[in-house]
C-alpha positions in Angstrom: 41.4 -95.5 90.6 43.0 -98.5 92.2 44.1 -96.3 95.2 40.5 -95.4 95.8 39.4 -99.0 95.6 42.1 -100.1 98.0 41.4 -97.3 100.4 37.7 -98.1 100.3 38.5 -101.8 100.9 40.7 -100.9 103.9 38.1 -98.6 105.4 35.5 -101.4 104.9 37.7 -104.0 106.6 38.4 -101.6 109.5 34.7 -100.8 109.9 33.9 -104.5 109.7 36.5 -105.3 112.4 35.1 -102.6 114.6 31.5 -103.8 114.2 32.6 -107.4 114.9 34.6 -106.4 118.0 31.6 -104.3 119.3 29.2 -107.2 118.6 31.4 -109.7 120.4 32.0 -107.3 123.3 28.2 -106.7 123.6 27.5 -110.4 123.4 30.0 -111.2 126.1 28.7 -108.5 128.3 25.1 -109.6 127.8 26.0 -113.2 128.5 27.8 -112.3 131.8 25.0 -109.9 132.8 22.2 -112.4 132.2 24.1 -115.3 133.8 24.6 -113.2 136.9 21.1 -111.9 136.9 19.6 -115.4 136.7 21.9 -116.7 139.5 20.4 -114.2 142.0 
């Protein structure tokens, strides 16, 4: 049982890191895109 809980926690942490990385990447891209778009 503990193995399943630890594995589920590991998968959850990995998924959370991927979601956070994707969100930060998208936020950075959106910030650069909109700053360049408004400068023109």
